[in-house]
N, C-alpha and C positions, 0 to 999 in steps of 0.2 A: 525656842522657835525649832534646833535639831530633834527634840523627844517627839513634836507634833507630826516632822516630816517623817520620821521614823515610825511613830505609829500609823500613818496613812500610808505606808509603805510596806507595814507587817499585815496592813488589814487590807493590801493588795487594792487599794484606791490611787496611786499613785505609781510610776515606776520612774528611777532614774538610770539617766543616760548618763554618761561620764564622757566629755567631749576634749578631746587633747587639746591645750590650749593652752598658752605662757600663764595667763590670768585669769581667774575668775571662777565662777561656780558652776556646780555640776546643772543639768537641763534635768527637769521636772515634767512630767505629763501625766494627765489622767488614765488609767485606764479603761478599759471597757464598762468592769464594773466603777468605777469613779466617776464616769460620766453620769450612770445612772443613779447614782448617789447626789451626784451635783450637778444637775440637768442644764445646757443653757437655753437660751430663750433667743437664737438666732435667726429660725425659722418663725416665731412670733414678730420680733421685731421687723422682719422681710415684709412677713404679708402685712400687719399695721403698717409699716411705710409705704407700700403702694397701696394699699386703700387710701390713705388720707392722700397720697400724689394723684389717683384718680378724685377724689372729692374735689382737688382743689384745681386741677389740669383738664379733668374730662379723660376719657377712656380715648380718642385721637394721640393723645400726647403718649397717654400708658402705652401705647401700640406702636408709636413711634420707637419709646425707650427701649422696649423688647426688638422691633427691628434690628437697632442701631447696634445693642448689646449682640444679637446672633452673628450680625455682619463681621464686627470686631471677631469674635471668637472664632470665624469663618478663616478670616484674613490672619489670625494668629497661628491656627491648624496649617494652612496651606504653607507659612513660612517656616513652620517647623518642619515639617514634611518635605520641604523643597520641590527637590529635583523629581517629577514623576509621582509624588506621592507617595513613596517607599517608605513608609514610617520604620518598617525592620531594618533595611539597609541602613537608615539614620542610627540606630543603635547599635549595630555589628558592624560599622566602618571605623 
């Protein structure tokens, strides 16, 4: 296993992040080059899921889903921004 990890790191397909903790292993993640070499299918999965949902439930349900997600995101941002919607103030205080 270690040899494989070292090969991936040497080829710059992964990078290792040491996290200070009492137990556990290092955190590995794909680099940009690694993402190109090992592509994910998240976008295709999401589009397929939405197409099937529309086929089963109709466009009206899909539009309501997007409306609820947008409203949820809006509420989450407003909660983070808090008083007066000043994001800079939130990070500098």
